C-alpha positions in Angstrom: -37.6 4.0 -37.2 -34.9 1.3 -37.3 -32.2 3.8 -36.2 -34.3 5.0 -33.3 -34.8 1.4 -32.1 -31.1 0.7 -32.4 -30.3 3.8 -30.2 -32.8 2.8 -27.6 -31.6 -0.8 -27.5 -27.9 0.5 -27.3 -28.7 2.8 -24.4 -30.8 0.3 -22.4 -28.4 -2.6 -23.2 -25.4 -0.6 -21.9 -27.2 0.1 -18.7 -28.2 -3.6 -18.3 -24.6 -4.7 -19.0 -23.2 -2.4 -16.3 -25.5 -3.9 -13.7 -25.2 -7.5 -14.7 -21.6 -7.6 -16.0 -19.4 -10.4 -14.7 -16.5 -8.0 -14.5 -16.1 -5.9 -11.4 -13.5 -4.0 -9.5 -11.0 -6.2 -7.5 -11.9 -6.4 -3.8 -10.8 -3.4 -1.9 -7.8 -4.0 0.4 -6.9 -0.5 1.6 -8.5 2.6 3.1 -9.2 4.1 -0.3 -12.9 3.3 -0.5 -13.4 7.0 -1.4 -11.7 6.3 -4.7 -14.3 3.6 -5.4 -16.9 6.2 -4.5 -15.6 8.7 -7.1 -15.5 5.9 -9.7 -19.2 5.2 -8.9 -20.1 8.9 -9.2 -18.3 9.0 -12.6 -20.3 6.0 -13.8 -23.6 7.5 -12.7 -23.0 11.0 -14.2 -21.6 9.8 -17.5 -24.2 7.0 -17.7 -27.0 9.4 -17.2 -25.7 11.7 -19.9 -25.1 8.7 -22.2 -28.7 7.5 -21.8 -30.2 11.0 -22.1 -28.3 11.8 -25.3 -29.2 8.5 -27.0 -32.9 8.8 -26.0 -33.0 12.4 -27.2 -31.5 11.3 -30.5 -34.1 8.5 -30.8 -37.0 10.9 -30.0 -35.6 13.5 -32.5 -35.3 10.8 -35.2 -38.9 9.8 -34.6 -40.5 13.2 -34.2 -38.6 15.1 -36.8 -38.1 12.4 -39.4 -38.4 13.4 -43.0 -41.8 14.3 -44.4 -42.2 15.4 -48.0 -44.2 18.6 -47.5 -42.6 19.8 -44.3 -39.5 22.0 -43.9 -37.2 22.4 -40.9 -37.6 25.6 -38.9 -34.3 27.5 -38.9 -33.6 28.8 -35.3 -29.9 29.9 -34.9 -30.3 30.8 -31.2 -32.4 29.7 -28.3 -31.3 31.5 -25.1 -33.6 29.5 -22.9 -32.2 26.2 -24.2 -28.6 27.4 -24.0 -29.2 28.5 -20.4 -30.6 25.0 -19.4 -27.7 23.2 -21.2 -25.1 25.5 -19.6 -26.5 24.9 -16.1 -26.9 21.1 -16.5 -23.4 20.8 -18.0 -22.0 22.9 -15.1 -23.7 20.7 -12.5 -22.5 17.5 -14.3 -18.9 18.7 -14.5 -18.9 19.8 -10.9 -20.3 16.4 -9.9 -17.5 14.7 -11.7 -14.6 16.9 -10.5 -15.5 18.0 -7.0 -15.4 14.5 -5.3 -12.1 13.8 -7.0 -10.5 17.0 -5.8 -11.4 16.2 -2.2 -10.1 12.6 -2.5 -6.9 13.9 -4.2 -6.3 16.3 -1.3 -6.4 13.4 1.1 -4.4 11.2 -1.3 -1.3 13.5 -1.1 -1.7 14.4 2.6 0.4 11.7 4.4 -0.5 10.9 8.0 2.2 11.8 10.5 2.4 8.2 11.8 3.0 6.7 8.3 6.2 4.7 7.8 8.0 4.9 4.5 9.1 2.7 1.6 10.8 3.7 -1.6 9.9 1.9 -4.8 12.4 1.9 -7.6 11.3 1.0 -11.1 13.5 0.0 -14.0 13.0 -2.0 -17.1 11.5 -4.4 -16.1 11.8 -4.8 -12.4 10.7 -3.4 -9.0 12.9 -3.0 -6.0 12.5 -1.4 -2.6 14.3 0.6 0.1 13.3 1.2 3.7 14.9 3.8 6.0 17.0 2.3 8.8 17.0 2.9 12.5 17.6 6.6 12.0 14.2 6.9 10.2 15.8 8.8 7.3 16.7 7.8 3.7 20.3 8.4 2.6 20.9 10.5 -0.5 20.9 8.8 -3.9 22.3 9.7 -7.3 21.8 7.8 -10.5 25.4 8.3 -11.4 26.4 6.1 -8.5 24.3 3.1 -9.8 26.6 0.2 -10.7 29.6 -1.7 -9.3 27.3 -3.4 -6.8 25.5 -0.2 -5.8 22.1 -1.1 -7.3 20.2 1.7 -5.6 22.8 4.5 -6.2 23.1 5.3 -2.5 25.7 7.9 -1.7 28.4 6.2 0.4 29.4 9.6 1.8 26.0 10.2 3.4 25.9 8.6 6.9 22.1 8.5 6.8 22.2 5.9 4.0 24.4 3.3 5.8 21.5 1.7 7.6 19.0 1.9 4.7 17.4 -1.5 4.2 17.7 -2.6 0.6 15.3 -5.1 -1.0 16.4 -6.0 -4.6 13.7 -8.6 -5.0 10.4 -7.5 -6.6 8.6 -9.0 -3.5 8.0 -6.7 -0.5 6.2 -7.1 2.8 4.0 -4.4 4.4 2.3 -4.4 7.8 -1.5 -4.5 8.0 -3.5 -1.5 9.3 -0.5 0.8 9.3 -0.3 3.8 7.0 2.6 3.7 4.5 4.1 6.5 2.4 5.3 5.1 -0.9 8.0 7.2 -2.6 8.6 6.4 -6.2 11.8 6.8 -8.4 12.7 5.5 -11.8 16.1 4.5 -13.1 15.3 4.8 -16.7 11.9 5.5 -18.2 8.4 6.4 -17.0 6.8 3.6 -14.9 3.7 3.4 -12.7 3.5 1.4 -9.6 0.0 -0.1 -9.2 -1.7 -2.7 -6.9 -5.3 -2.8 -8.1 -6.7 -3.9 -4.7 -5.1 -0.9 -3.0 -6.8 1.6 -5.4 -3.6 3.7 -5.2 -1.0 4.2 -7.9 1.4 6.9 -9.1 3.9 7.5 -11.9 7.6 6.9 -11.2 9.3 9.7 -13.2 13.0 9.8 -14.1 14.8 12.5 -12.4 12.3 13.2 -9.6 10.5 11.6 -6.7 6.7 11.2 -6.5 4.7 9.7 -3.7 1.3 8.5 -2.5 0.1 6.8 0.7 -2.4 4.1 1.7 -3.2 1.8 4.6 -3.4 -2.0 3.9 -6.5 -3.4 5.5 -6.5 -7.1 4.4 -3.9 -9.8 4.9 -2.7 -11.6 1.7 -0.6 -11.5 -1.4 -1.2 -8.9 -4.0 0.3 -8.4 -7.5 2.0 -5.2 -8.3 2.1 -4.2 -12.0 3.5 -1.4 -14.1 0.5 0.7 -15.3 2.6 2.8 -17.8 3.8 1.4 -21.1 7.5 1.3 -20.4 9.0 -0.9 -23.1 8.8 -4.3 -24.8 8.5 -6.3 -21.6 6.1 -3.9 -19.9 3.6 -6.7 -19.5 6.1 -8.8 -17.6 7.1 -6.1 -15.1 5.4 -7.6 -12.0 6.1 -7.5 -8.3 4.4 -8.8 -5.2 3.2 -7.0 -2.1 2.5 -9.3 0.9 0.4 -7.7 3.7 1.3 -9.4 7.0 1.0 -8.8 10.7 3.4 -6.3 12.2 5.6 -8.9 13.9 6.1 -10.8 10.7 7.0 -7.6 8.9 9.5 -6.7 11.6 11.2 -10.1 11.4 11.3 -10.0 7.6 12.8 -6.4 7.6 15.5 -7.5 10.1 16.6 -10.2 7.7 17.2 -7.8 4.8 20.7 -6.4 4.2 21.5 -2.7 4.8 23.6 -0.6 2.4 26.4 -0.8 5.0 26.2 -4.6 5.1 26.5 -4.9 1.4 29.3 -2.4 1.1 31.3 -4.3 3.8 30.6 -7.7 2.3 33.8 -9.4 1.2 34.0 -10.6 -2.4 34.0 -14.3 -3.0 37.3 -16.1 -2.5 38.3 -17.6 -5.8 40.8 -20.0 -4.3 38.2 -21.5 -1.9 35.8 -21.5 -4.9 38.3 -23.6 -6.9 38.3 -26.2 -4.2 34.5 -26.3 -4.1 34.3 -26.5 -7.9 36.1 -29.8 -7.9 32.7 -31.3 -7.1 31.3 -29.8 -10.3 34.0 -30.9 -12.7 32.5 -34.4 -13.4 29.3 -32.8 -14.9 30.2 -29.3 -16.0 33.8 -29.9 -17.1 37.1 -28.6 -15.7 36.7 -25.2 -17.5 32.9 -25.0 -16.9 32.3 -25.6 -20.6 29.3 -27.9 -20.0 28.9 -31.5 -21.2 25.8 -32.6 -23.2 26.5 -36.2 -22.2 25.8 -35.4 -18.6 23.1 -32.8 -19.4 25.2 -30.2 -17.6 25.3 -26.7 -19.2 28.1 -24.3 -19.7 28.9 -22.1 -16.6 31.8 -20.2 -17.9 30.7 -16.7 -19.0 27.9 -16.3 -16.5 28.3 -13.5 -13.9 28.7 -14.3 -10.2 25.5 -12.5 -9.3 23.4 -14.7 -11.6 25.2 -17.9 -10.4 24.6 -16.9 -6.8 20.9 -16.3 -7.4 20.4 -19.6 -9.1 22.3 -21.6 -6.4 20.0 -19.9 -3.9 17.0 -20.8 -6.0 18.0 -24.5 -6.2 18.8 -24.6 -2.5 15.5 -22.9 -1.5 13.3 -25.0 -3.8 12.5 -22.3 -6.3 14.2 -24.4 -9.0 14.6 -28.2 -9.2 11.4 -29.2 -7.5 9.1 -29.6 -10.5 8.5 -33.2 -11.6 9.5 -32.4 -15.2 12.8 -30.8 -14.2 14.8 -34.1 -13.7 18.2 -32.4 -14.1 17.3 -29.5 -12.0 16.6 -32.0 -9.2 20.2 -33.1 -9.4 21.4 -29.5 -9.1 19.2 -28.9 -6.1 21.0 -31.8 -4.2 24.3 -30.2 -5.0 23.2 -26.7 -4.0 22.0 -28.0 -0.6 25.4 -29.5 0.1 27.0 -26.0 0.1 27.6 -24.7 3.6 26.1 -21.2 3.8 26.4 -18.0 1.9 30.2 -18.0 1.9 30.4 -21.2 -0.1 27.9 -19.9 -2.7 29.8 -16.6 -3.1 33.2 -18.4 -3.4 32.2 -20.9 -6.0 30.3 -18.2 -8.0 33.4 -16.0 -7.9 35.6 -18.8 -9.2 33.3 -19.7 -12.0 33.2 -16.1 -13.1 37.0 -16.3 -13.8 36.7 -19.3 -16.1 37.6 -18.6 -19.7 34.9 -18.8 -22.4 35.6 -21.2 -25.3 33.6 -21.3 -28.5 30.6 -23.7 -28.1 29.9 -26.4 -30.7 26.6 -25.9 -32.5 24.1 -28.8 -32.2 20.9 -27.1 -33.2 19.8 -26.6 -36.8 17.6 -23.6 -37.4 17.1 -20.5 -39.6 19.4 -18.0 -38.0 18.1 -15.3 -40.3 14.6 -15.7 -39.0 16.0 -16.1 -35.5 17.7 -12.7 -35.8 14.2 -11.1 -36.2 12.8 -13.0 -33.3 15.8 -12.2 -31.1 15.1 -8.4 -31.3 12.7 -8.8 -28.4 15.3 -10.7 -26.4 18.0 -8.1 -27.1 16.2 -5.5 -25.0 17.3 -7.5 -21.9 20.1 -9.8 -22.9 21.9 -7.3 -25.2 22.3 -7.0 -28.9 25.2 -9.4 -28.9 23.8 -11.7 -26.2 26.4 -10.5 -23.8 24.0 -10.3 -20.9 22.9 -7.2 -19.1 23.1 -7.6 -15.3 21.3 -4.2 -14.8 18.3 -5.8 -16.5 18.6 -9.0 -14.5 19.5 -10.9 -17.8 22.4 -13.3 -18.0 24.7 -14.0 -20.9 23.3 -16.1 -23.8 26.2 -15.9 -26.3 28.5 -18.9 -26.1 26.1 -20.9 -24.0 25.2 -24.5 -25.0 22.5 -24.3 -27.7 20.9 -27.6 -26.5 20.6 -26.2 -23.0 19.0 -23.0 -24.2 16.4 -25.1 -26.2 15.7 -27.2 -23.1 15.2 -24.1 -20.8 13.0 -22.3 -23.3 10.8 -25.5 -23.5 10.8 -25.5 -19.6 9.7 -21.8 -19.5 7.1 -22.3 -22.2 5.7 -25.4 -20.6 5.7 -24.0 -17.0 8.3 -26.4 -15.7 10.5 -23.5 -14.8 9.4 -20.0 -13.7 6.1 -20.9 -12.1 7.3 -20.9 -8.5 5.7 -17.9 -6.7 9.2 -16.7 -5.6 10.8 -17.0 -9.1 9.7 -13.6 -10.2 12.4 -13.2 -12.9 11.6 -16.7 -14.2 7.9 -15.7 -14.5 9.0 -12.9 -16.8 10.7 -15.5 -19.0 7.5 -17.7 -18.9 5.7 -14.8 -20.5 8.5 -13.9 -23.0 8.9 -17.5 -24.1 5.3 -17.5 -25.4 6.3 -15.4 -28.4 8.1 -18.5 -29.7 4.9 -20.0 -31.0 6.4 -23.4 -32.1 9.5 -25.5 -32.0 10.7 -24.1 -35.3 10.8 -20.6 -33.9 12.5 -21.8 -30.8 15.3 -23.5 -32.8 15.6 -20.5 -35.1 16.3 -18.0 -32.2 18.7 -20.4 -30.6 20.5 -20.9 -33.9 21.0 -17.1 -34.1 22.2 -16.9 -30.5 24.8 -19.5 -31.3 26.2 -17.2 -34.0 26.9 -14.6 -31.2 29.4 -16.9 -29.4 32.2 -14.3 -29.7 30.3 -11.6 -27.9 32.3 -10.0 -24.9 31.5 -10.9 -21.4 29.7 -8.5 -19.1 30.4 -8.9 -15.4 30.1 -7.0 -12.2 27.6 -4.1 -11.6 24.0 -4.9 -10.7 23.4 -8.6 -10.5 20.3 -10.4 -11.5 18.7 -13.7 -12.4 16.7 -14.0 -15.5 17.6 -16.7 -18.0 16.6 -17.2 -21.6 
């Protein structure tokens, strides 16, 4: 009797929880209401079967419970019962599969008036490519990735010269206009998903996949990776902003093309040396950093990372939080630089500065820190040398007191919480694994032991700091 009551309560409680649950699907923001419909059908069919089976079990327990002088009747076959079960099962499976097949047919049939965007996934970052004025994508090859060609666009293919490249994980799309999303992966299996759009697809190494949707609501939506792709999978986030067509056109016109980037002159180190004179008082003549002025080491950081951080300071992504007193000083300096040319020049000069061994100021258990650093090594390299392809700067040889301060800032939300600091937001999440100050000091103590690691420069540039 008790077991029968448990089964009845379980079945009815599950139904009640479904109707009164505080958790629901995110609001629909695309044309794919049909996908919500198939989900509802799945719930009704599986829910009906779940209730029916549990109620049948309860009835069977009550009606056929053990009685001392009764024996069970052995009946190996019941063709009538089997026919009913086969028919009901067929109807149930058809009800589950048929709507999904119709929706899938529409899901992979792209409207002729759809525009295109290519989404590239890599550990742990999204980037985007739009066709240029010719309306065609240029050819790409993974073997060409590197040396500033982040997307692997073939420079010999004339169709790729006007391709618009967006290396930031933030992308804009126009409202009420169909878009075909083509997916590629640079390393492992990823899955590009915006829950509000109800549309997602795997990004598979070595091939291109696609889906399409029409954004129907203005706003900002988070893009996530829905495929376990590595240690920082949870931090692989992007942002899709749905805007009016005019705002999208203006934004797209501001983005560089492959031809623009290929023709861009490298930074002038001589001009950068003149600009760096203003940095000497705080960061030292060789960029070694000075704890007395709370200015970190710059020597050893790649030009791409330095360029990104100067932009962040100038644009208010860094240095605006009340708790970031020293960042506020850097913001004032960054705003004094005259345009993109000055930023590239000074970053190019700093990249040439030699790295000298840093003096340790932090006491910690380096042996324990080595275990904690294994997570960091996935992005920053086993020797802390930095991996620009993963948007991770050099850590080895950097001032340990500065690393401690920045980890505190990430952990406390002083840095990395600005909506445009998407790489910083990854570090906010990763810093949470350092559960206390002791763990933080231990991992920094281990990083300090890596001060002789080689420098990695050039290639794909990024902006995530530990």
